[in-house]
Every structure is written in C-alpha cells, then in structure tokens.
C-alpha positions as protocol buffer text, in pm:
chain_id: "A"
residue {
  index: 1
  type: MET
  ca { x: -893 y: -4090 z: -932 }
}
residue {
  index: 2
  type: LYS
  ca { x: -615 y: -3857 z: -789 }
}
residue {
  index: 3
  type: LEU
  ca { x: -310 y: -3748 z: -955 }
}
residue {
  index: 4
  type: LYS
  ca { x: -23 y: -3940 z: -897 }
}
residue {
  index: 5
  type: LYS
  ca { x: 253 y: -3729 z: -756 }
}
residue {
  index: 6
  type: ASN
  ca { x: 687 y: -3783 z: -708 }
}
residue {
  index: 7
  type: ASN
  ca { x: 906 y: -3671 z: -446 }
}
residue {
  index: 8
  type: GLN
  ca { x: 818 y: -3276 z: -571 }
}
residue {
  index: 9
  type: PRO
  ca { x: 513 y: -3068 z: -454 }
}
residue {
  index: 10
  type: THR
  ca { x: 206 y: -3056 z: -638 }
}
residue {
  index: 11
  type: ILE
  ca { x: 109 y: -2734 z: -732 }
}
residue {
  index: 12
  type: LEU
  ca { x: -211 y: -2608 z: -789 }
}
residue {
  index: 13
  type: ILE
  ca { x: -274 y: -2245 z: -966 }
}
residue {
  index: 14
  type: VAL
  ca { x: -611 y: -2104 z: -984 }
}
residue {
  index: 15
  type: GLY
  ca { x: -692 y: -1834 z: -1202 }
}
residue {
  index: 16
  type: ALA
  ca { x: -464 y: -1965 z: -1469 }
}
residue {
  index: 17
  type: SER
  ca { x: -664 y: -1733 z: -1737 }
}
residue {
  index: 18
  type: GLY
  ca { x: -543 y: -1415 z: -1581 }
}
residue {
  index: 19
  type: LEU
  ca { x: -231 y: -1225 z: -1690 }
}
residue {
  index: 20
  type: LEU
  ca { x: -7 y: -1364 z: -1415 }
}
residue {
  index: 21
  type: GLY
  ca { x: -140 y: -1709 z: -1464 }
}
residue {
  index: 22
  type: PRO
  ca { x: 109 y: -1841 z: -1751 }
}
residue {
  index: 23
  type: TYR
  ca { x: 420 y: -1676 z: -1590 }
}
residue {
  index: 24
  type: LEU
  ca { x: 349 y: -1842 z: -1229 }
}
residue {
  index: 25
  type: ALA
  ca { x: 297 y: -2186 z: -1440 }
}
residue {
  index: 26
  type: GLU
  ca { x: 625 y: -2132 z: -1591 }
}
residue {
  index: 27
  type: ALA
  ca { x: 818 y: -2053 z: -1286 }
}
residue {
  index: 28
  type: GLY
  ca { x: 634 y: -2324 z: -1080 }
}
residue {
  index: 29
  type: ALA
  ca { x: 736 y: -2619 z: -1308 }
}
residue {
  index: 30
  type: LEU
  ca { x: 1090 y: -2562 z: -1209 }
}
residue {
  index: 31
  type: HIS
  ca { x: 994 y: -2631 z: -840 }
}
residue {
  index: 32
  type: GLY
  ca { x: 719 y: -2891 z: -856 }
}
residue {
  index: 33
  type: ASN
  ca { x: 424 y: -3065 z: -1088 }
}
residue {
  index: 34
  type: VAL
  ca { x: 175 y: -2785 z: -1178 }
}
residue {
  index: 35
  type: PHE
  ca { x: -163 y: -2800 z: -1263 }
}
residue {
  index: 36
  type: THR
  ca { x: -390 y: -2524 z: -1369 }
}
residue {
  index: 37
  type: ALA
  ca { x: -762 y: -2442 z: -1335 }
}
residue {
  index: 38
  type: ALA
  ca { x: -995 y: -2159 z: -1442 }
}
residue {
  index: 39
  type: ARG
  ca { x: -1343 y: -2111 z: -1552 }
}
residue {
  index: 40
  type: LYS
  ca { x: -1249 y: -2193 z: -1898 }
}
residue {
  index: 41
  type: THR
  ca { x: -902 y: -2255 z: -1972 }
}
residue {
  index: 42
  type: GLY
  ca { x: -634 y: -2484 z: -1776 }
}
residue {
  index: 43
  type: ASP
  ca { x: -589 y: -2865 z: -1690 }
}
residue {
  index: 44
  type: PHE
  ca { x: -937 y: -2841 z: -1506 }
}
residue {
  index: 45
  type: PHE
  ca { x: -1210 y: -2636 z: -1539 }
}
residue {
  index: 46
  type: CYS
  ca { x: -1356 y: -2512 z: -1231 }
}
residue {
  index: 47
  type: ASP
  ca { x: -1592 y: -2242 z: -1108 }
}
residue {
  index: 48
  type: LEU
  ca { x: -1473 y: -2165 z: -811 }
}
residue {
  index: 49
  type: THR
  ca { x: -1811 y: -2013 z: -651 }
}
residue {
  index: 50
  type: VAL
  ca { x: -1928 y: -2323 z: -686 }
}
residue {
  index: 51
  type: ARG
  ca { x: -1852 y: -2544 z: -408 }
}
residue {
  index: 52
  type: ASP
  ca { x: -1918 y: -2925 z: -554 }
}
residue {
  index: 53
  type: GLU
  ca { x: -1679 y: -2805 z: -854 }
}
residue {
  index: 54
  type: LEU
  ca { x: -1426 y: -2665 z: -599 }
}
residue {
  index: 55
  type: ASP
  ca { x: -1422 y: -3014 z: -398 }
}
residue {
  index: 56
  type: SER
  ca { x: -1379 y: -3210 z: -729 }
}
residue {
  index: 57
  type: LEU
  ca { x: -1093 y: -3016 z: -802 }
}
residue {
  index: 58
  type: LEU
  ca { x: -894 y: -3055 z: -468 }
}
residue {
  index: 59
  type: SER
  ca { x: -990 y: -3401 z: -479 }
}
residue {
  index: 60
  type: ASN
  ca { x: -829 y: -3469 z: -829 }
}
residue {
  index: 61
  type: VAL
  ca { x: -504 y: -3268 z: -782 }
}
residue {
  index: 62
  type: SER
  ca { x: -462 y: -3326 z: -401 }
}
residue {
  index: 63
  type: PRO
  ca { x: -229 y: -3004 z: -403 }
}
residue {
  index: 64
  type: ASP
  ca { x: 90 y: -2940 z: -159 }
}
residue {
  index: 65
  type: TRP
  ca { x: 96 y: -2581 z: -271 }
}
residue {
  index: 66
  type: VAL
  ca { x: -239 y: -2376 z: -393 }
}
residue {
  index: 67
  type: ILE
  ca { x: -193 y: -2044 z: -564 }
}
residue {
  index: 68
  type: ASN
  ca { x: -505 y: -1808 z: -590 }
}
residue {
  index: 69
  type: ALA
  ca { x: -473 y: -1550 z: -852 }
}
residue {
  index: 70
  type: VAL
  ca { x: -836 y: -1522 z: -905 }
}
residue {
  index: 71
  type: ALA
  ca { x: -960 y: -1171 z: -866 }
}
residue {
  index: 72
  type: LEU
  ca { x: -1191 y: -928 z: -1026 }
}
residue {
  index: 73
  type: THR
  ca { x: -891 y: -657 z: -1098 }
}
residue {
  index: 74
  type: ASP
  ca { x: -1075 y: -377 z: -1296 }
}
residue {
  index: 75
  type: VAL
  ca { x: -1068 y: -95 z: -1020 }
}
residue {
  index: 76
  type: ASP
  ca { x: -1341 y: 100 z: -1194 }
}
residue {
  index: 77
  type: GLU
  ca { x: -1565 y: -239 z: -1260 }
}
residue {
  index: 78
  type: CYS
  ca { x: -1525 y: -322 z: -913 }
}
residue {
  index: 79
  type: GLU
  ca { x: -1640 y: 21 z: -766 }
}
residue {
  index: 80
  type: LEU
  ca { x: -1957 y: 0 z: -1007 }
}
residue {
  index: 81
  type: LYS
  ca { x: -2013 y: -418 z: -910 }
}
residue {
  index: 82
  type: PRO
  ca { x: -1936 y: -412 z: -540 }
}
residue {
  index: 83
  type: GLU
  ca { x: -2119 y: -759 z: -475 }
}
residue {
  index: 84
  type: LEU
  ca { x: -1915 y: -867 z: -790 }
}
residue {
  index: 85
  type: ALA
  ca { x: -1585 y: -785 z: -641 }
}
residue {
  index: 86
  type: GLU
  ca { x: -1722 y: -911 z: -283 }
}
residue {
  index: 87
  type: VAL
  ca { x: -1763 y: -1268 z: -437 }
}
residue {
  index: 88
  type: MET
  ca { x: -1477 y: -1260 z: -658 }
}
residue {
  index: 89
  type: ASN
  ca { x: -1217 y: -1096 z: -410 }
}
residue {
  index: 90
  type: HIS
  ca { x: -1346 y: -1235 z: -83 }
}
residue {
  index: 91
  type: ILE
  ca { x: -1612 y: -1470 z: -38 }
}
residue {
  index: 92
  type: LEU
  ca { x: -1417 y: -1685 z: -316 }
}
residue {
  index: 93
  type: VAL
  ca { x: -1079 y: -1674 z: -99 }
}
residue {
  index: 94
  type: SER
  ca { x: -1303 y: -1767 z: 193 }
}
residue {
  index: 95
  type: ASN
  ca { x: -1453 y: -2088 z: 23 }
}
residue {
  index: 96
  type: LEU
  ca { x: -1109 y: -2186 z: -99 }
}
residue {
  index: 97
  type: ALA
  ca { x: -965 y: -2147 z: 254 }
}
residue {
  index: 98
  type: ASP
  ca { x: -1237 y: -2349 z: 411 }
}
residue {
  index: 99
  type: VAL
  ca { x: -1222 y: -2642 z: 187 }
}
residue {
  index: 100
  type: LEU
  ca { x: -864 y: -2674 z: 186 }
}
residue {
  index: 101
  type: PRO
  ca { x: -667 y: -2963 z: 367 }
}
residue {
  index: 102
  type: CYS
  ca { x: -492 y: -2871 z: 655 }
}
residue {
  index: 103
  type: SER
  ca { x: -192 y: -3032 z: 459 }
}
residue {
  index: 104
  type: ALA
  ca { x: -190 y: -2758 z: 191 }
}
residue {
  index: 105
  type: LYS
  ca { x: -29 y: -2416 z: 182 }
}
residue {
  index: 106
  type: LEU
  ca { x: -250 y: -2140 z: 40 }
}
residue {
  index: 107
  type: LEU
  ca { x: -98 y: -1845 z: -131 }
}
residue {
  index: 108
  type: GLN
  ca { x: -295 y: -1552 z: -193 }
}
residue {
  index: 109
  type: ILE
  ca { x: -218 y: -1294 z: -478 }
}
residue {
  index: 110
  type: SER
  ca { x: -312 y: -956 z: -322 }
}
residue {
  index: 111
  type: THR
  ca { x: -258 y: -602 z: -447 }
}
residue {
  index: 112
  type: ASP
  ca { x: -87 y: -284 z: -371 }
}
residue {
  index: 113
  type: GLN
  ca { x: -451 y: -121 z: -394 }
}
residue {
  index: 114
  type: VAL
  ca { x: -469 y: -219 z: 26 }
}
residue {
  index: 115
  type: TYR
  ca { x: -251 y: 69 z: 80 }
}
residue {
  index: 116
  type: PRO
  ca { x: -373 y: 422 z: 186 }
}
residue {
  index: 117
  type: ASP
  ca { x: -348 y: 758 z: -24 }
}
residue {
  index: 118
  type: LEU
  ca { x: -54 y: 852 z: 170 }
}
residue {
  index: 119
  type: SER
  ca { x: 338 y: 857 z: 95 }
}
residue {
  index: 120
  type: GLY
  ca { x: 533 y: 524 z: 19 }
}
residue {
  index: 121
  type: PRO
  ca { x: 680 y: 318 z: 31 }
}
residue {
  index: 122
  type: HIS
  ca { x: 444 y: 115 z: 241 }
}
residue {
  index: 123
  type: GLN
  ca { x: 512 y: -130 z: 466 }
}
residue {
  index: 124
  type: GLU
  ca { x: 315 y: -415 z: 495 }
}
residue {
  index: 125
  type: GLU
  ca { x: 125 y: -297 z: 834 }
}
residue {
  index: 126
  type: ASN
  ca { x: 23 y: 44 z: 668 }
}
residue {
  index: 127
  type: ILE
  ca { x: -331 y: -76 z: 499 }
}
residue {
  index: 128
  type: GLY
  ca { x: -620 y: 167 z: 437 }
}
residue {
  index: 129
  type: PRO
  ca { x: -761 y: 79 z: 89 }
}
residue {
  index: 130
  type: VAL
  ca { x: -956 y: 377 z: -77 }
}
residue {
  index: 131
  type: ASN
  ca { x: -1173 y: 173 z: -318 }
}
residue {
  index: 132
  type: VAL
  ca { x: -1385 y: -142 z: -337 }
}
residue {
  index: 133
  type: TYR
  ca { x: -1131 y: -337 z: -521 }
}
residue {
  index: 134
  type: GLY
  ca { x: -858 y: -264 z: -204 }
}
residue {
  index: 135
  type: GLN
  ca { x: -1115 y: -321 z: 56 }
}
residue {
  index: 136
  type: THR
  ca { x: -1223 y: -675 z: -96 }
}
residue {
  index: 137
  type: LYS
  ca { x: -907 y: -761 z: -157 }
}
residue {
  index: 138
  type: LEU
  ca { x: -811 y: -687 z: 194 }
}
residue {
  index: 139
  type: ALA
  ca { x: -1099 y: -900 z: 321 }
}
residue {
  index: 140
  type: GLY
  ca { x: -1002 y: -1157 z: 85 }
}
residue {
  index: 141
  type: GLU
  ca { x: -624 y: -1176 z: 271 }
}
residue {
  index: 142
  type: LYS
  ca { x: -791 y: -1179 z: 631 }
}
residue {
  index: 143
  type: ALA
  ca { x: -975 y: -1490 z: 484 }
}
residue {
  index: 144
  type: ALA
  ca { x: -670 y: -1659 z: 355 }
}
residue {
  index: 145
  type: LEU
  ca { x: -487 y: -1559 z: 678 }
}
residue {
  index: 146
  type: LEU
  ca { x: -735 y: -1791 z: 890 }
}
residue {
  index: 147
  type: ARG
  ca { x: -542 y: -2078 z: 779 }
}
residue {
  index: 148
  type: PRO
  ca { x: -229 y: -2132 z: 965 }
}
residue {
  index: 149
  type: ASN
  ca { x: 75 y: -2055 z: 761 }
}
residue {
  index: 150
  type: SER
  ca { x: -80 y: -1928 z: 492 }
}
residue {
  index: 151
  type: LEU
  ca { x: 82 y: -1664 z: 269 }
}
residue {
  index: 152
  type: VAL
  ca { x: -30 y: -1312 z: 125 }
}
residue {
  index: 153
  type: ILE
  ca { x: 144 y: -1109 z: -142 }
}
residue {
  index: 154
  type: ARG
  ca { x: 94 y: -748 z: -226 }
}
residue {
  index: 155
  type: THR
  ca { x: 239 y: -673 z: -559 }
}
residue {
  index: 156
  type: ASN
  ca { x: 209 y: -517 z: -884 }
}
residue {
  index: 157
  type: PHE
  ca { x: 309 y: -627 z: -1233 }
}
residue {
  index: 158
  type: PHE
  ca { x: 381 y: -540 z: -1614 }
}
residue {
  index: 159
  type: GLY
  ca { x: 493 y: -761 z: -1894 }
}
residue {
  index: 160
  type: PRO
  ca { x: 316 y: -892 z: -2238 }
}
residue {
  index: 161
  type: SER
  ca { x: 32 y: -1076 z: -2186 }
}
residue {
  index: 162
  type: ARG
  ca { x: 76 y: -1400 z: -2291 }
}
residue {
  index: 163
  type: THR
  ca { x: -315 y: -1479 z: -2225 }
}
residue {
  index: 164
  type: PHE
  ca { x: -546 y: -1422 z: -2552 }
}
residue {
  index: 165
  type: GLY
  ca { x: -796 y: -1134 z: -2471 }
}
residue {
  index: 166
  type: ARG
  ca { x: -628 y: -976 z: -2162 }
}
residue {
  index: 167
  type: GLU
  ca { x: -378 y: -672 z: -2135 }
}
residue {
  index: 168
  type: GLY
  ca { x: -202 y: -486 z: -1895 }
}
residue {
  index: 169
  type: ILE
  ca { x: -15 y: -154 z: -1873 }
}
residue {
  index: 170
  type: TYR
  ca { x: 259 y: -282 z: -2070 }
}
residue {
  index: 171
  type: ASP
  ca { x: 48 y: -394 z: -2355 }
}
residue {
  index: 172
  type: PHE
  ca { x: -124 y: -75 z: -2324 }
}
residue {
  index: 173
  type: LEU
  ca { x: 158 y: 144 z: -2354 }
}
residue {
  index: 174
  type: VAL
  ca { x: 346 y: -44 z: -2624 }
}
residue {
  index: 175
  type: GLY
  ca { x: 49 y: -118 z: -2830 }
}
residue {
  index: 176
  type: ASN
  ca { x: -41 y: 285 z: -2816 }
}
residue {
  index: 177
  type: LEU
  ca { x: 276 y: 395 z: -2871 }
}
residue {
  index: 178
  type: SER
  ca { x: 379 y: 203 z: -3144 }
}
residue {
  index: 179
  type: ASN
  ca { x: 66 y: 299 z: -3335 }
}
residue {
  index: 180
  type: ASN
  ca { x: 107 y: 686 z: -3263 }
}
residue {
  index: 181
  type: ASN
  ca { x: -244 y: 679 z: -3067 }
}
residue {
  index: 182
  type: PRO
  ca { x: -272 y: 986 z: -2815 }
}
residue {
  index: 183
  type: ILE
  ca { x: -251 y: 899 z: -2449 }
}
residue {
  index: 184
  type: THR
  ca { x: -239 y: 1072 z: -2140 }
}
residue {
  index: 185
  type: LEU
  ca { x: 55 y: 963 z: -1877 }
}
residue {
  index: 186
  type: PHE
  ca { x: -27 y: 1030 z: -1519 }
}
residue {
  index: 187
  type: GLY
  ca { x: 280 y: 1184 z: -1333 }
}
residue {
  index: 188
  type: ASP
  ca { x: 118 y: 1175 z: -1000 }
}
residue {
  index: 189
  type: ILE
  ca { x: 52 y: 834 z: -995 }
}
residue {
  index: 190
  type: PHE
  ca { x: 373 y: 619 z: -829 }
}
residue {
  index: 191
  type: PHE
  ca { x: 410 y: 248 z: -812 }
}
residue {
  index: 192
  type: SER
  ca { x: 700 y: -12 z: -806 }
}
residue {
  index: 193
  type: PRO
  ca { x: 600 y: -299 z: -991 }
}
residue {
  index: 194
  type: LEU
  ca { x: 770 y: -600 z: -1100 }
}
residue {
  index: 195
  type: HIS
  ca { x: 810 y: -801 z: -1437 }
}
residue {
  index: 196
  type: MET
  ca { x: 566 y: -1102 z: -1426 }
}
residue {
  index: 197
  type: ARG
  ca { x: 884 y: -1320 z: -1466 }
}
residue {
  index: 198
  type: THR
  ca { x: 1047 y: -1200 z: -1195 }
}
residue {
  index: 199
  type: LEU
  ca { x: 745 y: -1155 z: -964 }
}
residue {
  index: 200
  type: SER
  ca { x: 685 y: -1533 z: -1033 }
}
residue {
  index: 201
  type: ASN
  ca { x: 1015 y: -1664 z: -909 }
}
residue {
  index: 202
  type: PHE
  ca { x: 1000 y: -1452 z: -599 }
}
residue {
  index: 203
  type: VAL
  ca { x: 626 y: -1610 z: -530 }
}
residue {
  index: 204
  type: PHE
  ca { x: 834 y: -1976 z: -536 }
}
residue {
  index: 205
  type: ASP
  ca { x: 1134 y: -1871 z: -359 }
}
residue {
  index: 206
  type: LEU
  ca { x: 898 y: -1772 z: -100 }
}
residue {
  index: 207
  type: LEU
  ca { x: 706 y: -2119 z: -103 }
}
residue {
  index: 208
  type: ALA
  ca { x: 1036 y: -2293 z: -86 }
}
residue {
  index: 209
  type: VAL
  ca { x: 1159 y: -2159 z: 234 }
}
residue {
  index: 210
  type: ASP
  ca { x: 813 y: -2211 z: 401 }
}
residue {
  index: 211
  type: ALA
  ca { x: 758 y: -1841 z: 440 }
}
residue {
  index: 212
  type: PHE
  ca { x: 398 y: -1743 z: 576 }
}
residue {
  index: 213
  type: GLY
  ca { x: 240 y: -1404 z: 660 }
}
residue {
  index: 214
  type: ILE
  ca { x: 214 y: -1104 z: 436 }
}
residue {
  index: 215
  type: PHE
  ca { x: 492 y: -977 z: 183 }
}
residue {
  index: 216
  type: ASN
  ca { x: 503 y: -691 z: -25 }
}
residue {
  index: 217
  type: ILE
  ca { x: 682 y: -800 z: -365 }
}
residue {
  index: 218
  type: ALA
  ca { x: 784 y: -537 z: -568 }
}
residue {
  index: 219
  type: SER
  ca { x: 1082 y: -341 z: -720 }
}
residue {
  index: 220
  type: ARG
  ca { x: 1304 y: -150 z: -477 }
}
residue {
  index: 221
  type: ALA
  ca { x: 1245 y: 183 z: -599 }
}
residue {
  index: 222
  type: GLY
  ca { x: 943 y: 289 z: -796 }
}
residue {
  index: 223
  type: MET
  ca { x: 866 y: 592 z: -1028 }
}
residue {
  index: 224
  type: SER
  ca { x: 574 y: 746 z: -1184 }
}
residue {
  index: 225
  type: LYS
  ca { x: 385 y: 602 z: -1435 }
}
residue {
  index: 226
  type: SER
  ca { x: 482 y: 871 z: -1660 }
}
residue {
  index: 227
  type: ASP
  ca { x: 819 y: 824 z: -1599 }
}
residue {
  index: 228
  type: PHE
  ca { x: 760 y: 431 z: -1630 }
}
residue {
  index: 229
  type: ALA
  ca { x: 603 y: 478 z: -1982 }
}
residue {
  index: 230
  type: LYS
  ca { x: 921 y: 664 z: -2124 }
}
residue {
  index: 231
  type: ALA
  ca { x: 1131 y: 437 z: -1956 }
}
residue {
  index: 232
  type: ILE
  ca { x: 957 y: 133 z: -2175 }
}
residue {
  index: 233
  type: ALA
  ca { x: 944 y: 371 z: -2459 }
}
residue {
  index: 234
  type: THR
  ca { x: 1308 y: 442 z: -2463 }
}
residue {
  index: 235
  type: LYS
  ca { x: 1415 y: 85 z: -2386 }
}
residue {
  index: 236
  type: LYS
  ca { x: 1189 y: -23 z: -2688 }
}
residue {
  index: 237
  type: LYS
  ca { x: 1271 y: 291 z: -2915 }
}
residue {
  index: 238
  type: LEU
  ca { x: 920 y: 394 z: -2927 }
}
residue {
  index: 239
  type: ASP
  ca { x: 815 y: 759 z: -3036 }
}
residue {
  index: 240
  type: LEU
  ca { x: 633 y: 936 z: -2754 }
}
residue {
  index: 241
  type: SER
  ca { x: 537 y: 1216 z: -2933 }
}
residue {
  index: 242
  type: SER
  ca { x: 168 y: 1097 z: -2920 }
}
residue {
  index: 243
  type: ALA
  ca { x: 192 y: 1090 z: -2538 }
}
residue {
  index: 244
  type: HIS
  ca { x: 127 y: 1385 z: -2295 }
}
residue {
  index: 245
  type: VAL
  ca { x: 165 y: 1397 z: -1932 }
}
residue {
  index: 246
  type: GLY
  ca { x: -147 y: 1464 z: -1695 }
}
residue {
  index: 247
  type: VAL
  ca { x: -280 y: 1432 z: -1365 }
}
residue {
  index: 248
  type: SER
  ca { x: -532 y: 1160 z: -1251 }
}
residue {
  index: 249
  type: SER
  ca { x: -801 y: 1394 z: -1140 }
}
residue {
  index: 250
  type: SER
  ca { x: -826 y: 1480 z: -1518 }
}
residue {
  index: 251
  type: VAL
  ca { x: -1039 y: 1181 z: -1533 }
}
residue {
  index: 252
  type: PRO
  ca { x: -1313 y: 1235 z: -1311 }
}
residue {
  index: 253
  type: SER
  ca { x: -1505 y: 895 z: -1393 }
}
residue {
  index: 254
  type: ARG
  ca { x: -1229 y: 714 z: -1248 }
}
residue {
  index: 255
  type: ALA
  ca { x: -1271 y: 532 z: -909 }
}
residue {
  index: 256
  type: PRO
  ca { x: -1046 y: 647 z: -628 }
}
residue {
  index: 257
  type: ARG
  ca { x: -725 y: 557 z: -620 }
}
residue {
  index: 258
  type: ALA
  ca { x: -420 y: 637 z: -392 }
}
residue {
  index: 259
  type: ARG
  ca { x: -148 y: 817 z: -588 }
}
residue {
  index: 260
  type: ASP
  ca { x: 185 y: 661 z: -417 }
}
residue {
  index: 261
  type: LEU
  ca { x: 157 y: 295 z: -417 }
}
residue {
  index: 262
  type: ARG
  ca { x: 531 y: 228 z: -413 }
}
residue {
  index: 263
  type: LEU
  ca { x: 589 y: -62 z: -162 }
}
residue {
  index: 264
  type: ASP
  ca { x: 868 y: -114 z: 106 }
}
residue {
  index: 265
  type: VAL
  ca { x: 1051 y: -453 z: 43 }
}
residue {
  index: 266
  type: THR
  ca { x: 1257 y: -490 z: 343 }
}
residue {
  index: 267
  type: ARG
  ca { x: 1063 y: -772 z: 499 }
}
residue {
  index: 268
  type: LEU
  ca { x: 1140 y: -996 z: 146 }
}
residue {
  index: 269
  type: GLU
  ca { x: 1461 y: -884 z: 146 }
}
residue {
  index: 270
  type: GLU
  ca { x: 1540 y: -1026 z: 491 }
}
residue {
  index: 271
  type: THR
  ca { x: 1361 y: -1340 z: 472 }
}
residue {
  index: 272
  type: LEU
  ca { x: 1514 y: -1415 z: 121 }
}
residue {
  index: 273
  type: ASN
  ca { x: 1838 y: -1238 z: 218 }
}
residue {
  index: 274
  type: ILE
  ca { x: 1846 y: -1077 z: -113 }
}
residue {
  index: 275
  type: ARG
  ca { x: 1860 y: -711 z: -282 }
}
residue {
  index: 276
  type: MET
  ca { x: 1547 y: -641 z: -493 }
}
residue {
  index: 277
  type: PRO
  ca { x: 1583 y: -495 z: -844 }
}
residue {
  index: 278
  type: THR
  ca { x: 1489 y: -118 z: -904 }
}
residue {
  index: 279
  type: LEU
  ca { x: 1223 y: -86 z: -1135 }
}
residue {
  index: 280
  type: GLN
  ca { x: 1463 y: 83 z: -1395 }
}
residue {
  index: 281
  type: GLU
  ca { x: 1679 y: -251 z: -1358 }
}
residue {
  index: 282
  type: GLU
  ca { x: 1363 y: -484 z: -1423 }
}
residue {
  index: 283
  type: ILE
  ca { x: 1310 y: -260 z: -1728 }
}
residue {
  index: 284
  type: ASN
  ca { x: 1668 y: -266 z: -1861 }
}
residue {
  index: 285
  type: SER
  ca { x: 1665 y: -648 z: -1773 }
}
residue {
  index: 286
  type: ASN
  ca { x: 1321 y: -786 z: -1932 }
}
residue {
  index: 287
  type: VAL
  ca { x: 1170 y: -529 z: -2180 }
}
C-alpha cells in the first residue's frame, strides 16, 4: 500500500545509516514528508543492490525527491576493494536511476575526490580523480545525470556523528585530542568542508528551486587539515600538545589523494543568490 501524502513533497533518503543521513532527515522535515531507508536502519530496510527490494521500496514510498547518500566512502578500502566500490558507488546509482519514475527527482551525493591533484579551488568542470573512490563516484554521477533534471552535489563535511558506530574527521579529532592521543595533522592537504547541518540545508534549498546539474557545496575559503584541527581545538579549548604537523606522504600505505580539494562555490552562490560561509565561520558557528 502506498503511503499517503499531503501537498508537501515526499522525500526518500537512502543511505540513512551514514554520517550525513540523520542531518539530511532533520533538514528535510522542514520541506516535506521524510522517509529513510538503509540496510539495517530507517523507516524501511532495503538493500539497494537487490532489484526486488528497491522496487518494493519505491512502490511503498512513491517519492517526489530521492536523495542517495549510499556510498563506500573509505578511500583506502575502495583502493583495496575496487569491485565493491564499483557496486556501491556506481552500479547501485545506475539501478536507482533506472527504476525511479520520471516524476521523481534524484539528488546524488558525490565527493570532492572527483577532482585532480592540482591547485584549487576547483570548478565543477575540472574533473580528474586520482583514486578508485573518486573514479567510481564520478561514474555514479554520470549514471545519475542520465536522468533529466537530476542533481549532483560534490562536497565534504564535518560535525559530530549521530550514527552509532560511525565517526568522521570531527569525531576523530575531538576524541583523540580530548584523550591526549598522539596524532599527525597533515599540513599539505587542503579542503573546504561544511558542517553537516549547513550542508543539509543547502541540499534542500537546491531541491526547492528545482536546480539540476552539478554543484559544489562547500565553504567559501578552505584551509589545510592541520589548520582545521587547530581551529577546532581552539574553539573547543582542547590541548594540541599531543598532535604534530606532518605531510601525507609520510604514510606510504595510503591510497593516492589529491592534495588540494578546495572547491569553487560560484555556481551555487549565483543559483541561490547567497554568499557561502568560510570554513572559519562554519567552525565559529557550529562547533
């Protein structure tokens, strides 16, 4: 039986058990009727790699907007398991795009890892992934964009995890600095993330204006990961004595990564007629 809808859009968030899922659900509740799905949590349990389960999910929810946050996001794991990365980051998106009704709008959450190992900030056209994660996510983008009016966002994010058993860069930093654990902060890696709350709000702002195509959603001015850690520590009054600044090449087992993944947000600012916050402003406002 299909779920009843009022005059608000029905929003389906798949991959609800990831870091971003709870924040997307919270922001989505301000725009419509939200339903979540994942393999083991959410309003519906669904393995999106199984066609029958996917068909049943879409039949039950009959969504107007579908946000796909499913991904294998561990860069090193993707390098070691390229077949699994291909399934989770590309084939799954292709399956979802194929079975969605024409009336539904698909938003694909992508990554800054699709950009090359060149100086940023990167505009949306300047693709060139250097690892399996970025390559499979880029293939997933192309699968999503085969649908008319679909939307792809490239981003990076931080903030406290609301998902049991999952942690991101913010949790890693705060946990280790709070316990005075020795950690290395990379001074040669640059990025421009947004807090997950801010990011989720902009996702729905784009959906609300019926935007389509590819958008970077990021802070206006990024910083190195070492400076990011220092800014977090300063805001939370954490001791940095257990941390030292190093370079990413000191970890030879890491998968290749672009060193400057700061993003150009001009397209987003012009579409929404806004000024994006800087990364320092994001930290000041949300930490």
